[in-house]
Residue, then its C-alpha position, 0 to 999 in steps of 0.5 A: m208532586i204527590p197528589a193530595f189524596i195520597l198525602k192524606i192517606l200517608a198522614r193517616l198512616g203516619l208516613s207523611s214525614a218520611p225522608r226524601w230518599a224513602w219517597i224516591a225509593l217508593a216511586a222507584i218500586i212503583l215504577v218498576a212494578a208498573v214496568f213489569m206489569l206492562a211487560r207481562c201484559s205485552a209478553v202475553d199478547d206477544s206470545e199469543e201472536a207468536q203462537a197464532e203465527q206459528t199455527i198459521e205457518a204450520e198449517q201452510a207447511t202442512a198444505r204445501a206438503a200435501e200438495a207436494a205429495i199429490e204432485v208426487l202421486e200424479d207423477r208416479t201415476v204418469t210414470d206407471e202409465t208410461i211403463d205399462k205402455a212400453v211393456d205392452k208394446a214390447a210384449k206385442e212386438i215379441e208376440d208378433a216376432q217371426d224368429p228368435a232374432a226378431v224377438r231379440h231385436a224387440v226386447l233390445r228396442a224395449v230395453c234401450l228405451q230406458d234412460s239407464h240403458r241408452n248408452d249401452p253399446a248394444c243400444l248404440m249399435l241398434r240405433a246405428n243399424p235400424 
């Protein structure tokens, strides 16, 4: 069971006549040490892999956040352009109005284009009587 060179080393140290339980204990200690060494090496590899995966996930999350920010900015730009066009149109209609009733009608039309005022009674009346 024990290789010959180990027996020679043990004989020189005076340990060749050790009881059987001592050999079992020594084998158990060596086995436990080997398992710990393998586990430690495996844990280092696992932690490096986990760290690499976490870095990749963080980079992907950053890229997704940047894309979302760009989309928000693009949406905001489109919204700003739409608002600017509506304001310019309303200002032109107000400038071209001949009397106060026409000014009121132009302002009301501009306000009623907004979603928050569409169900306002004045806007409903405006749509009913074009």
